[in-house]
C-alpha positions, 0 to 999 in steps of 0.5 A: 116786421115794420112797414117803411113809410114809403111803402105806406105812401105808395099803398095810399096812392094806389087806394086813391087811384082805385077809388077814383077808378070806380066811377061809372060811365052811363051811356045814354040810351044804352045800346040805342044811343042818343037818337030820336024816339027813345024814352030817356026819362025811363032810361035815367030813372033806371040809373043811379048817378054819383058825383064823379061818374060820367054820362056819355052820349053816342050819336051821328055827329053830322046829325046831332049834338048835346047841350047842357041847359037849365030847366027852362031850356030843357022844358022848352027845348032851347039852347039859350044860356047853355052851360056846355055843348058837345058835338064829337059823336062820342061825348064823355061828360063828368058829373062833378056836382051833386045836383040835377043836370039837363041835357038836350039835342040842339039840332031839333032832336029835343022836340022828338024826345032827345032830352034827358034829366039826371039827378046826381047824388053825393058819392058815398061809394067812393070813400077816402083812402084809409088813414095811414100813419104819417108824421104830418098828414095833409089834406090834398084838394081834389077837384071833386072832393077833399081827400086826406092823404099822408105827406108830400108823396101824393102831392108829387103824384098829383102833379105828375098825373094831372100836370098842374098844381093842386089849385089848377094853376101851372108852373109848380109854384103852389106845389113847390111852396107846399113841399117846401113848407112840409120840409121846413116843419 
């Protein structure tokens, strides 16, 4: 009994989505949240962060906030040159690169310990889906990693799920051209 190519494509799409779903949401301070007087260095040292994980901050939005800063901003509790800021009280931040990230509270809480530094490692736990038979395997560009997937099915899935082309633009031009190129060959 042979397996049809469309079933194989569907199986690879499911594997791709499941590997993305394995990301961890690290809640800063666990049940204590983002508040003064907590040792966030100890908390961070007991976590392992990988590319694709989330770090989330839970706090009183009328009192605190979160800024992503460089090492100097972290050491001196300054927000000058910050590369991101959040103030919803329930912030989810994607850790999309393998590097050290620095976060502080910009309302003065940094001086009372509201700062955390996390080291993000390349993801070894999110492998690419297994290579399935296809007449023309393609490499789909994912914002966080390159994933080898078969054919145009996943390109269409990407467009449907994320509402933009693989390169981040909208309008379907790049995607349509890639599908057209697949069909011509």
